[in-house]
N, C-alpha and C positions, 0 to 999 in steps of 0.2 A: 586220303590223308587230310586231316583237319588242320587248317592253317590258323596260327595264333596271331592276334594283332600285336605288333611290337610298338611300344611307346618309347619315345625319345624325350629325355629331359636334359636341358642345359642349365647349369647353375654354378654358383660359387659356394665352396665349402667355408666353414668357420675360419679355416686357416688361409683362405683366399685363393685356393686352387680352383680353376675353371674346369669343370668336368662335363662330359657327355655320358649319360647313363642310358642304356637301352634295356627295357624290361617288358615282361608280360604280366598280366593279372591272372591269378589262379583262384580256384575254390570260391566260386561266386563273387569274384572280385574283392575278396578279403585278404588275399595273400599276394605278395609280389615275388616274381622270379627274375632276378637280375641276369641278363644275357651278357652284358659287357659294361665296363666302366673304364673310361680313359680320359686323358687330358683332351681338351677341345683343340681342334685344328685352328690354324690362323684364320681361316674363313669363318669358322664357327665363333671364334672370339670376337671378330669384327661384327658379326650379326648380333651377338649377345650384347655388345656394348651399344650398338645402335638402338636395340629394343629398350635397354635400360634408360638411355637418354630420352626416348619417346615417352616411356612411362613417367619419368621425372617431369617432363614438360606438361603432360596431361595432369599430373597431380598438382603441379604448381598452378596451372590455370584454374583448376577446381578450387584450390585454397583461395586464390585471388578472388574468384567469383563469390565465395562464401564471405570473405572479408568485405567486399563491396555490396553485398546484399543483392546480387543479380542472380537470376535463375540459371 
């Protein structure tokens, strides 16, 4: 039996729903087969919020460095 790699994506929809999507790539990675789509669990929401704060802090630091002319 050949096992497929399952990919997990956590994200927010345009309507603000926080979803956990599990999928595989098919046909030379040009097609997606969705395995499941569900609302994030409390633990996943917490993780997603922490990651978003980390990304925002990194972006803020990068913009500040650009404004100050530091490398």
